[in-house]
C-alpha positions in Angstrom: 45.0 158.5 133.0 42.2 157.4 130.7 39.9 154.3 130.4 41.6 152.1 127.5 40.1 149.6 125.2 43.3 148.0 124.3 44.1 146.4 120.9 44.8 142.5 120.9 48.5 141.5 121.4 50.6 140.3 118.7 54.2 138.8 118.9 56.4 141.3 117.1 59.9 142.5 117.1 60.4 146.0 117.6 62.0 147.8 114.4 62.0 144.4 112.3 59.7 144.2 109.4 57.3 141.6 109.6 58.4 139.9 106.5 61.8 139.0 107.9 60.4 138.2 111.6 60.5 134.5 110.8 64.6 134.7 110.7 64.8 135.9 114.6 63.1 134.2 117.4 60.3 136.2 118.9 60.5 138.2 122.1 58.1 137.5 124.9 55.3 140.3 125.1 54.4 141.1 129.1 51.9 143.6 130.5 52.5 144.6 134.0 50.1 146.8 136.4 51.0 149.9 138.1 48.5 149.9 141.1 48.6 152.9 143.3 46.9 153.8 146.7 47.7 156.6 149.0 50.7 158.1 147.2 52.2 154.4 147.1 52.9 151.7 144.5 52.3 148.1 144.7 55.4 146.1 144.2 56.0 142.4 144.3 59.4 140.3 145.4 60.0 137.4 143.1 60.3 134.3 144.8 63.6 132.6 146.0 65.0 130.1 143.6 63.0 131.8 140.7 64.6 133.3 137.4 65.7 136.6 138.6 65.2 135.8 142.6 64.3 138.1 144.9 64.0 141.1 142.7 61.3 143.5 142.9 59.0 143.7 140.1 55.3 145.0 139.1 52.7 142.5 139.3 51.6 141.1 135.8 53.3 138.6 133.1 53.3 137.3 129.9 50.6 138.0 127.2 49.0 134.7 126.0 48.5 134.1 122.3 45.3 135.9 121.0 44.9 137.7 124.5 44.7 141.7 124.7 46.6 143.8 127.1 43.7 144.3 129.2 43.0 140.9 129.2 46.2 139.8 130.0 46.5 142.3 133.1 43.0 141.3 134.4 43.9 137.8 134.4 47.3 138.0 135.7 46.1 140.5 138.5 43.4 138.0 139.5 45.8 135.2 139.6 48.6 136.7 141.5 46.8 139.2 143.8 43.0 138.1 143.7 41.9 141.6 142.6 39.8 142.5 139.7 40.8 145.6 137.4 38.0 147.7 136.2 40.0 150.4 134.1 43.5 150.8 132.8 45.4 153.6 131.0 48.4 152.3 128.8 51.5 154.2 130.0 54.3 153.2 128.0 56.2 150.1 126.5 59.9 149.3 126.4 62.1 146.3 125.2 64.1 144.8 128.1 67.2 142.7 127.4 68.7 140.6 130.0 72.4 139.2 130.1 70.8 135.5 130.3 69.2 136.0 126.7 65.8 137.3 128.1 64.4 139.6 126.0 61.0 141.1 126.7 58.6 143.8 125.5 57.2 145.3 128.5 53.8 147.5 128.7 53.3 149.4 131.8 49.5 149.8 132.5 48.2 152.2 135.1 45.5 150.7 136.8 42.8 153.5 137.4 40.2 151.3 139.5 40.2 147.7 140.9 38.0 145.9 143.2 39.1 143.8 146.3 42.5 144.0 148.5 45.4 142.7 146.9 46.3 139.1 148.5 49.7 137.8 147.9 49.1 134.3 146.0 52.5 134.3 144.0 55.3 136.1 145.2 58.0 136.1 148.2 56.4 139.2 149.2 54.1 142.4 148.4 54.6 145.7 149.8 53.0 149.4 149.1 55.9 151.7 148.6 56.4 155.2 147.7 58.1 155.9 144.1 61.0 157.5 146.3 61.4 154.0 148.3 61.1 152.0 145.0 64.3 153.7 143.8 66.3 152.4 146.8 65.0 148.6 146.4 66.5 145.6 144.3 64.5 146.3 141.1 64.2 143.9 138.4 67.0 145.2 135.8 64.5 145.7 133.2 62.0 147.9 135.3 65.0 150.3 136.6 64.5 152.9 133.7 60.7 152.9 133.9 61.2 153.4 137.9 63.4 156.1 137.4 60.8 158.1 135.9 58.1 157.7 138.0 57.2 160.9 140.1 55.6 161.2 143.6 53.2 163.7 141.9 51.6 160.7 139.8 50.7 158.9 142.6 48.5 161.9 144.8 
């Protein structure tokens, strides 16, 4: 991938002109990290009794007001895993809608370099898995289409 200098995040609705955005509730913007090591990717299991409990997801979280994607990924991974992100590349963004009304615009960021060893500070469990193993896990619904596009060769 490539090092990225990312623009500041903004609240937006995909496909809706900004002048009528006030009519609609804004969707939540999130940035998640794709961490890879030795052909495996790090996934995290949401805590029991949380929203979407025990589903597997990528580390990351909501972009705060005025925060860039890069700043969000750095903050979230420091909080959740005690690692420091050095460089990332933006892979793709997609809108995820859930039956309970949750609506998220998620940007998946490939982390090229980080320092430290991931420590579980926020999840039921964290696990390094191959992209093939990931396909058989109980993945958060919104991440399934992204996961289905992952290829083992991306992590060699």
